[in-house]
N, C-alpha and C positions, 0 to 999 in steps of 0.2 A: 506495499500499500504505499509506503515512505515514498516510492520510486514514481507514483501520478499524484502525489498528493501536491507536489514542489507546483507542476502548471496547471491544477486547479485552482491552485491557492493563487497564484499569479494571475490567473487570469478572472479570478473570481472580483482580486483586488482593481484590477485594470475597471471591469464590467462598473465595480460600485462607483468609480470614479464619473461615471456618468449618469449619478445620481440626480441632476439637474434632469435631462433628457433620459427618463427610466424605461422607455420601451426600447430604445438604444441598449442599455446596458441589458435588459432582458436577451435579448438578441445574442449581446456578447457574452452570456452567458451559458447561451443555448450552445453558441458553435463551440466556447474549450468543451462543453459535454462530449460532445459530440465526437471533438478530436480525441480524449481521453478516453471514450468508452467504445469507440467502431460504431457508433449505435448511427442508423440510419436516417432517423426521421426523431426529431425531439422539435415539441412546442408545447407551450403555456396559453393556459385559458384561465378566463375566470368564470367562474357560473354562479349568481345572482338571483334570490328572488326575484319574480316580475320584471326580470330581463332576459333578452334572447341573448343565451350564455356566447360569449366571442372572444378570440384568438387574439392573444397580444403581440406572440413572436414565434417564429419557426425556427428552424436549421437542418443542414444535413442534404445529401444528394436526396430523396423521396423529398426533401420541402418546395420541389422542384410542381407537383402535383399539387399542391397543396391552394385556397384562395389568398388573398392578402390580408392583411390583419384587419379583423372585423369581426363581424358578428358569424358564429360560425351557421352553416347551411342544417338545413332540417332534420337531415339523419347524423350530422356528429352532436346537433343542439339537444336532440335524442337523446342520445348515447351518453352525453356527461349529465344530464339528469340525476343520473342513478346516484352521482356523489352527492347530491343533495339528500338523499335517502341514506345513505351508508353502505348502498347496495353496489357501489362503482367499482368497475373490475372483475366482481362476482360473475355475474352470468352475461356483464354487458357485449353485446357483439358490436364491433368497432369498423363505419363504415371503410371501403377503399379511400386510399391507400394502405388506411393502419391495418385495415384487416387484412393483407398482403403477406405482413412480416409474422415468422413463426412465434416471437416474444415480444409481449409488450411490457413495458414496466410503468409503471405510475405512481405518484406522491401527491399529498393535499393538505392542505392548510387553512384554516376558517380567517377568512376577510375580519375587520374588524366592524367593517358597516353592514355585517351579514353577509353568507355564499362563501364559496371556498375558490381560492386558487389552486388550479390544476396543472399539474407536470405530467407529460406523459411522453415513452421514448419508446424507438419501439426498433428492432432490429430481428437478424437472425439468429442469433447467440445471448447470451444473458450479458449484462451490462454492469452487473457491481451495485447492488442495492447501498453498499456505504456511499459509491459516487453521484449517486440521486439523492439523499441526503443531506450527502454535503453541500451540494447547490442549491437545495433545494430552501435554506434559509435565505441569502441577499438574494432568490429571486421573490421572496415573500416581502422580505426590505422594498426592491425595486419595484413592485404590485400595489404595495401599501403606497410607495409616493407616486405610482401615476395617479392612483385612484384620490390620494391625498391632492393634488393638482387640479383633477378633474373636475372634484368639489368647489377648488376656491375658484375654479375658470367661473362653476355656475355659479356662483357667491356674487363673482363680480359682476356677470350676464344680470342678474337679478336687480343689485346693487344699480348697476347703469340706465336697467328697465324704470326702478322705480324713481330715481333724477330725471330720466325723461320726462316721464308722466308726472312729477310735479312740476317741471318747466313747461310743460305742454297744458297742466291745469292752469298756472297762473298767467303762461299768455292770455288764453282764450279767456280766462274772467277779464284781463284788462282790455282786451278786443270786447266782448259781451258789457260791459261796463259802459266802455264809450258813448254810447246811441241811449240810455237813459241819462247820461252826466249830459249829453248835449241838451237832451231835451229839457233838464230842467233849469240850466243854465239861459236857454232860450226864451221861456218862457218867462224868467227871475227879469232877463233883459231888458224882455217886451214891458211888465209892468215898471221896472225902475222908467224908463225913459217913457212909458205914455200913461204911465197910472188915470194920469185926470184925461184924457181921454177914451181910455176903454168903458165901453159898456156896464154895467153891472156882471151880464152872466157872462160876457166874456172872459170878465175878471176873474169869475167862479170859476172858471173852466181852465183858467189858465193855474191858478193855484191848485185845480184837483189834478192836474198833470204832474208839479211838483211834488204833490203828497203823494199820488201814485207811485211816480218813477222812483224817488226816495223809498218810499219803502220795499221798490224792487229791490233797490241797490242794496238795503242793511238784508232782506232773505239773500240775497247772490252771496253774498261776502259771509252770511253764516253759513249757509250752505257748503261753500269752498274752503272754509276754516276747520267744518266739522267732515271733511270730505275721507279725508284718511283714517281718521278713528273709531267710523262708525260699521255698526256689521254689514259686508259686501250684501247680503241678503236680505237689508230691510226693505220693506216693501215700498213704493212711489206712496204720494200723498193723492189719495185718489176722493176727489169727492164733483158731485154733479157741478158740470161747467156748461153753460150756453157759450159753445165759438160765433154768437153774431157779437155777445158781449164781449170776449175777450180782441173779435178783430177792433170792434171797436175802437175799444182802450189802444191798439195796437199804431190806431191809426192817427188818432189825436199825438198821442206820444211823437210818432214817424214824422208828420205835419211840422210839431214843434221842434224835433230837431234837426229838419233837412230844409223843410217847406215841400213844396211839389202838390200836383191836384193826384189823391187814391180814388178813384171808382171803386163803392164798395156795394156788393151782391151777394151777402152772407147767408145763410137761411138759417133762423134757430132750431135749435136740435139740443136733445138732452143727453150730451155725453159724461162718462166718467170717468176722469181723468186728472192727470198732473196739471193744475191750471196755468203753475209761475213757468214750466219749463214749456210747455207749447205756446204761452205769450213770448216767451225770450226763444221763443225755435221762428215763429212767424214774426215776430219785429226785426231779427237779423235780416230774413229774407224782403219784407217790404224798403229795410232799410237800405238792404244793397239794388234793387229794383230803384230807388229813387236815385240813388246815386250815380248808378251805370245807364237807366233810359236817358235818352234824347227829352234834353227843355221843351218845354209847351206838349207833350204827348203824356198824358194821364198813366200812371200805374192801374193794373187793376188786382182788384182781391177780390175771389170768389169761395165761395163755400156751399159743398151740397152732399148727401150722401149718395153713396156707390158703394152698393153691395154693401158686405161685414165692415165698412169703413165711413170716416166721414171724409170728405176730402178739401182741405184749401190750397186754394191753386194761388200763387205769386206771378202776375203777366206784367213786361214790361216790352217796350218796343226796341229795345238794346240788340245790340250787334249776338248777343250772350256770349256763349263760352266758345275759345277757342279750341278745334278739331284736337290738337296734339294735348292739351290737358283734360279735354272731356271725361274720359275713364278713370280718371286719378283726382277731379277736382273736390270728393270727398273728406282726400289725402291730408291732413296734418303738414303744413309749412306749403303744399302748391299752389304754385300764383299762374295767374294766367299772364301771358309776357302781352297782350292787350289790356290788360289792367295793372302799369306799373306799380300803382298806389295800393295795391293787394296785400294782405297781411297772409292768405293762404290759412286761415282759421276758422273765419266764419261759417263756410259751408262744414267744414268740421267739426263745428261746434254745434250747429242745426241735427246733420247727421247723429251724431255719438246723446242727443237731447231727445230725440225722435226714437234710435234704439228703448232708451231707457224707457220710453212710452208703449214701447210696443208696437212700432208704429216704424215707416219708411220713408223717405224722402225720395224723390225722383226727378229727373229733369229734361225739358223734350224743348225744340225748336222746332216751332212750324207756321206757317201763312206770314209770319215776318214777326213770333212773338215769340218772347222767350218766359216760359215755364218753370217753375220748380212747385212742387205742390206735395203736401202731406197730408198723407195716408193715417190717418189715428184712427184705434181701433173701436169699433164700437162695443159697450162690454157693460151688461148690468153694474151695480152698485155695490154687490158680494161680487163680483169675479175679479178672481187673481191676474196682473198684467201677463202679457207675454210674455216681455223680460223685466229683470227687477233695476232697482236703481242702483248704482253704487256710491254709497256715501252719503246716501241721506239720512 
C-alpha cells in the first residue's frame, strides 16, 4: 500500500488546491483514482431527495460514453435512487456503460443538506477498497464546497431579485404618485390665483379633488410601506364598486392634472373589486392618453359588461405604441422610442394592478384609435379573486 499511497496523496493534495473550483477538483481526484487503480470508469454523483440525481465529474477511458456533467439520464437516475434507501448496489442493475464491466465498486457519504454523494468505479478487476476509501474524504470535501457555493449563489440571486423588486416598487410608486400630486397642485394653484372668480360649485369640486387625491396618496404610501411585511396570501380589499363613479373621479383628477377633453360613457354596474387599485390603474391609462393624444382631439373612456367581465376602455387618436416594443410594453423599464419622455413604468404598474385584481389589460390599434382595455372580473360579494394581492 505504501507504494501507491504516495501518488494518491500527491494527487489529492493537488486536487484540494482547487477548492475554489470544486468541480474541477473532483475531476482531478477521479483522474488520480483511475491512474492508481487501473479503473476503466469512475464518476461522482449527488443524489438529493426532490432533485434529479446529477453527475459531478467522470474519468477513465470509458468516460467518453457518458454525457457531460449534469442531471443523470432516467435509467442511471433510477439506479442511483437506491442509495437513498440503503439498498444501493445490493440488487442494483446499472445501465451501460457501467453494466458492461465485471466489477463495480462504490462508496457513499451523507451530504449535510440531505441526500448522499456517490463514488462509482468500474473495471474488469477489483480496484482496492482502501484506495476508494482514501479518495472519498477529499471528494466529500469538494462536493460539500460545491453545494455551499451553489447555495450561496442562489442566496445572492434571491438578494438581487429582492433589491430589484424594492427598486421597482419605489420607482412605480414615484410614477403613480405624480398624477394625484399634479391634480392637487393644479387645483390648489387655481384656487389661489382665481379664488374670487370661481363660483361656489366649482370651488367645492376643486376642494373635493384635493381631498380625494390626498386620500389616495395616503393610502398608496401606506400600502407601499406595508408591502414587504404583510402576508403575501392576504386577500384584496373587496367591496361593491360602481365603475361609473370610479370613472368620474378619474376624469376629474385627470382634467385637474393635465387638462384636455375627456368623453365619458361608462355604464353603471355592481362590481365587487378593490376600488383603489382599479382607480389607480384607470387613472394611469387616462393620463397617458391625455399626454400622448393629439391636442384638440378628445380622449374616450368607455365601460360596459363583456361576457364574464366588465370592460373599461381608454381610447385616444394618438399614434399608438411602436411595433418594436408592442410585445414587451408591459415589462418594467421598456420605453417606446417614439415617446422619449416615458419611464417604462406606467403600463407595467397597470398590468401588475390588474393581475392583483384577477383581470387583465390589453392593447389594440384600430381605425386610427389607440385602445387600452381593462377587463375586470365580475364576481359576487362572497367570491374570492382569481389572484391575490401581494403585500396588502
